[in-house]
C-alpha positions in Angstrom: 0.0 0.0 0.0 1.3 3.5 -0.9 1.6 5.4 2.4 3.1 8.6 0.9 -0.1 10.7 1.3 -0.4 9.7 5.0 3.3 10.6 5.6 2.9 14.0 4.0 -0.1 15.0 6.0 0.8 13.4 9.3 4.3 15.0 9.0 2.7 18.4 8.6 0.6 17.8 11.7 3.5 16.8 13.7 5.4 19.9 12.8 2.4 22.3 13.3 0.9 21.2 16.6 2.3 22.3 19.9 3.6 19.7 22.3 1.0 18.6 24.8 1.5 18.6 28.5 2.1 15.4 30.6 -1.6 15.4 31.7 -2.7 14.9 28.1 -0.6 11.8 27.5 -2.2 8.4 28.0 0.1 5.4 28.6 0.4 3.4 25.3 -0.4 6.3 22.9 2.1 6.6 20.1 2.1 9.4 17.5 0.0 8.5 14.5 -1.8 5.5 16.0 -5.6 5.6 16.3 -7.0 4.6 19.7 -10.7 4.0 20.7 -11.4 6.2 23.7 -15.2 5.9 23.8 -17.7 3.2 22.8 -17.5 -0.5 22.2 -16.5 -1.2 18.6 -19.5 -2.6 16.6 -21.9 -2.4 19.6 -24.8 0.1 19.5 -26.7 -1.2 22.6 -27.7 1.5 25.1 -24.8 2.3 27.4 -25.1 3.0 31.1 -25.6 6.5 32.5 -22.1 6.3 34.0 -19.2 4.0 33.6 -15.9 3.3 31.8 -16.1 5.1 28.4 -14.6 2.1 26.6 -17.0 -0.4 28.1 -20.3 1.6 27.6 -21.7 1.4 24.1 -22.6 4.4 21.9 -25.1 4.4 19.1 -24.0 6.2 16.0 -22.1 9.1 17.6 -22.0 12.0 15.1 -20.8 15.1 17.0 -17.9 15.7 19.4 -16.3 18.6 21.2 -12.9 18.5 23.0 -11.7 21.0 25.5 -8.4 21.8 27.2 -7.5 19.3 29.9 -8.7 16.2 28.1 -12.5 16.4 28.6 -14.6 15.2 25.6 -18.3 15.7 24.9 -20.1 13.3 22.6 -23.5 13.6 20.8 -24.6 10.0 21.2 -27.1 10.4 18.4 -28.8 7.0 18.4 -29.3 7.0 22.1 -30.5 10.7 22.0 -28.2 11.9 24.8 -25.0 13.9 25.3 -22.2 12.3 27.2 -19.0 13.7 28.8 -15.8 11.7 29.1 -13.4 12.8 31.8 -9.6 12.8 31.2 -9.5 9.6 33.3 -12.0 7.8 30.9 -15.1 8.0 33.1 -18.2 8.7 31.1 -21.6 10.0 32.2 -24.7 11.5 30.6 -25.0 15.3 30.9 -28.0 16.0 28.7 -30.9 14.0 27.4 -33.4 11.4 28.7 -33.4 8.1 26.7 -36.9 7.3 28.0 -38.6 10.6 27.1 -41.4 10.8 24.6 -42.0 14.4 23.7 -39.8 17.5 23.4 -40.8 20.5 25.4 -39.5 23.8 24.0 -39.0 25.5 27.4 -36.3 25.4 30.1 -35.9 22.0 31.6 -33.3 20.0 33.6 -30.6 19.0 31.2 -31.0 15.3 32.1 -34.7 15.6 31.4 -34.3 17.1 28.0 -36.0 15.1 25.2 -33.6 15.1 22.3 -34.7 13.5 19.0 -31.6 13.7 16.7 -28.6 15.3 18.4 -26.1 15.7 15.6 -23.5 18.1 17.0 -22.1 19.6 20.2 -19.9 22.6 20.9 -18.4 24.0 24.1 -18.2 27.7 25.0 -14.7 28.9 25.9 -15.6 29.2 29.6 -16.3 25.5 29.8 -19.5 26.1 31.8 -22.0 25.4 29.0 -22.6 23.5 25.8 -24.6 23.9 22.6 -26.4 20.8 21.3 -27.9 20.7 17.8 -31.2 18.7 17.5 -31.7 18.5 13.7 -35.0 16.7 13.8 -36.8 19.3 15.9 -35.0 22.3 14.4 -33.5 23.6 17.6 -30.0 24.4 19.1 -30.1 23.9 22.9 -28.0 25.7 25.5 -26.9 23.4 28.3 -25.8 25.0 31.6 -23.5 22.3 33.0 -23.3 23.8 36.5 -27.1 24.3 36.9 -28.1 21.1 35.0 -30.5 23.1 32.9 -31.4 23.3 29.2 -33.2 25.9 27.2 -33.7 26.8 23.5 -30.8 29.0 22.2 -31.8 29.1 18.5 -35.0 27.8 17.0 -38.6 27.3 18.0 -39.3 23.7 16.9 -40.8 24.7 13.5 -39.0 25.0 10.2 -38.2 28.5 9.1 -35.5 31.0 8.2 -34.5 33.8 10.5 -34.2 37.3 9.2 -31.0 39.2 9.9 -31.2 40.8 13.3 -33.8 38.3 14.7 -33.5 37.2 18.3 -32.2 33.7 18.2 -34.4 32.2 20.9 -37.6 33.2 19.1 -36.4 32.7 15.5 -36.8 29.6 13.4 -34.2 27.5 11.7 -34.4 24.5 9.4 -32.4 21.3 9.8 -29.5 22.7 11.8 -26.7 20.1 11.7 -23.5 21.5 13.0 -22.3 24.2 15.4 -19.1 25.9 16.3 -18.1 28.6 18.8 -15.5 31.2 17.9 -12.8 32.5 20.3 -15.0 35.6 20.9 -18.1 33.6 21.7 -19.8 34.0 18.4 -21.8 30.9 17.5 -22.0 29.5 14.0 -24.8 27.2 13.0 -25.1 25.2 9.8 -28.6 25.2 8.4 -28.8 22.3 5.9 -32.3 23.1 4.5 -31.6 26.8 4.3 -28.3 26.3 2.5 -26.4 28.7 4.7 -24.4 29.3 7.9 -25.6 31.9 10.3 -23.6 33.8 13.0 -25.2 34.4 16.4 -23.8 36.9 18.8 -24.9 39.0 21.8 -26.3 42.4 21.0 -24.5 45.0 23.1 -27.5 47.2 23.5 -30.3 44.6 24.3 -28.2 41.7 25.6 -30.1 39.3 23.3 -28.4 36.8 21.0 -29.2 37.9 17.5 -28.9 36.1 14.1 -26.9 37.4 11.2 -26.2 35.6 7.9 -22.5 34.5 7.6 -22.2 32.3 4.5 -24.7 31.6 1.8 -27.7 33.5 0.4 -30.2 30.8 1.2 -30.9 29.1 -2.1 -29.1 25.9 -3.1 -26.4 26.0 -5.7 -22.7 26.7 -6.3 -21.5 30.2 -6.9 -19.8 33.2 -5.4 -16.0 32.4 -5.2 -14.1 35.6 -4.9 -17.1 37.6 -3.7 -18.9 38.2 -0.4 -19.7 35.0 1.4 -23.2 36.1 2.2 -23.9 36.3 -1.5 -22.5 32.9 -2.4 -24.6 29.8 -3.0 -24.1 26.6 -1.0 -25.8 23.3 -1.4 -26.9 21.5 1.8 -23.8 22.3 3.8 -23.1 20.0 6.8 -20.1 21.3 8.7 -18.3 24.4 9.9 -15.0 25.1 11.7 -13.5 28.4 13.0 -9.8 29.3 13.2 -7.5 32.3 12.8 -10.4 34.6 11.9 -11.6 32.3 9.1 -14.5 30.0 8.6 -14.2 26.6 6.8 -17.4 25.1 5.4 -18.2 21.5 4.3 -20.3 22.4 1.3 -21.6 18.8 1.2 -24.0 19.0 -1.7 -21.3 20.6 -3.9 -18.6 18.1 -2.8 -16.2 20.9 -1.9 -14.7 22.7 1.1 -14.9 26.4 1.2 -13.1 29.1 3.1 -14.3 32.5 4.3 -11.6 35.0 5.1 -11.7 37.6 7.8 -12.9 40.2 5.3 -15.9 38.1 4.4 -14.7 36.7 1.0 -15.3 33.1 0.0 -13.3 30.7 -2.0 -13.0 26.9 -2.6 -10.0 25.3 -1.0 -10.6 21.6 -1.7 -12.6 19.5 -4.1 -13.3 19.5 -7.8 -17.1 19.2 -7.3 -17.2 15.7 -8.6 -18.7 13.0 -6.2 -16.0 10.4 -6.3 -12.6 9.5 -4.7 -9.2 10.6 -5.8 -6.4 13.1 -5.7 -4.5 12.2 -2.5 -1.0 13.4 -2.7 -1.9 16.1 -5.2 -3.6 19.5 -5.3 -6.6 19.6 -3.1 -8.6 21.5 -5.7 -8.3 18.6 -8.0 -9.4 16.0 -5.5 -12.8 14.3 -5.3 -14.9 14.0 -2.2 -18.1 12.0 -1.6 -20.2 13.7 1.1 -17.7 15.8 3.1 -19.7 16.3 6.3 -17.4 17.8 9.0 -14.3 19.9 9.1 -11.7 20.7 11.8 -8.7 23.0 11.8 -5.4 21.8 13.3 -2.8 24.5 12.9 -2.7 25.1 9.1 -4.0 21.7 8.3 -7.7 21.2 7.6 -9.2 17.9 8.5 -12.2 16.7 6.5 -14.6 13.8 7.3 -15.3 12.3 3.9 -18.2 10.2 4.7 -19.0 8.5 1.4 -15.3 7.5 0.9 -15.0 6.2 4.5 -11.9 8.3 5.1 -10.8 11.3 7.1 -8.5 13.5 4.9 -6.1 16.3 5.5 -5.5 19.5 3.4 -2.3 21.4 4.0 -3.5 25.0 3.6 0.0 26.3 2.9 0.9 24.0 0.0 -2.7 23.2 -1.1 -2.0 19.4 -1.1 -4.4 16.8 0.2 -3.7 13.4 1.7 -5.2 10.5 3.6 -5.2 10.8 7.4 -7.6 8.2 8.9 -9.2 5.3 7.1 -8.4 3.3 4.1 -11.8 3.1 2.4 -12.8 -0.3 4.0 -15.8 -0.4 6.3 -15.0 -3.7 8.0 -14.3 -3.4 11.7 -10.6 -3.8 12.3 -8.3 -3.9 15.4 -7.5 -1.0 17.6 -4.1 0.8 17.8 -3.2 0.7 14.2 -1.6 3.5 12.2 -4.4 5.9 11.4 -4.1 5.4 7.7 -4.6 1.7 8.1 -7.5 2.0 10.5 -10.9 1.3 9.0 -13.6 3.8 9.6 -17.2 3.0 8.6 -19.1 6.3 8.8 -16.8 9.2 9.6 -18.6 12.0 11.4 -17.7 14.6 14.0 -14.1 15.9 14.4 -12.5 17.8 17.2 -9.0 18.7 18.3 -7.4 19.8 21.6 -3.8 20.0 22.8 -2.1 17.4 20.7 -5.0 15.1 20.0 -7.4 14.8 17.0 -10.7 13.1 17.9 -12.8 11.4 15.2 -16.3 10.0 15.6 -17.1 6.9 13.6 -20.9 6.6 13.6 -20.8 3.2 11.7 -18.5 1.5 14.2 -20.1 3.4 17.2 -16.9 4.7 18.6 -14.8 7.8 19.0 -11.1 7.5 18.1 -8.1 9.6 19.1 -4.9 10.2 17.3 -2.0 11.5 19.3 0.0 14.1 17.5 2.8 15.5 19.7 
């Protein structure tokens, strides 16, 4: 097997990432190896409310968030809950009730929240609260971890499209799928059915969180490169990442990855627009994706969950090259602790990075993997 694409991208990551502190290193982790840190490979049975993260099953985890110190949050999609994994590997439910029947669009206890299809989770910089996307009921929830409370942050439970300047908690959205929080606390929400990304920030005068268009004009298509991002056309986007004043968007329906610079201009940075597989080791703009659904930024390397190709791929933003990172295209469940490029991943989903680790959710194998990059 030709391992050159893996060597190129992994080498770039090794050079770009800062060294992690001793508290982040788990005995047995070696650079470039993929390790299961949550879930039981191949088992989607309902896990316990609390226990060893590697002994309690997950069901199609699709969203993850990692924070400094080694804490990991998981949108356990099939079980309709959100779990937290401590640095020591202890897992517990922090939001969602697996036995609930009906969603109530009002403040409730976080552990009583009736989630239907939680697809993404993001942590605020303070670490005191989370955002949880429930695509099926068209709501983004705000979870206060200290108070064990949940309330709607964006969305009313009905499909719609918020006008610019609308108050987020009383505005409608349609099929939100991913969420990211910028360093300044601005929240970015991907609206699949509205073909756009919105930015939500606190209004300094009223104190309310208000909605502003960030990327996409709202009708599906592909256009706008070189122009203002709010005038561009996206097609069913699924993922967003924030870094260095820029946004990166998984423009899933168009099979490309797009970048929005600090001055609000959009361009395509990866993908030819053809739904296929190819291009590793060459220019990212000539490569083919098949349902790129999530993105994460690690230094100047952009990580892409390429769902249809059963791979996680890496784009070096400096050189413009693309290569394999995790997965070899095979969906069969393989052993743990293999080189990332040789590890099979069935349905790559959420991505996250924190202090020397890249985390990757595999919804098909029902696990979250970690790759140590010192």
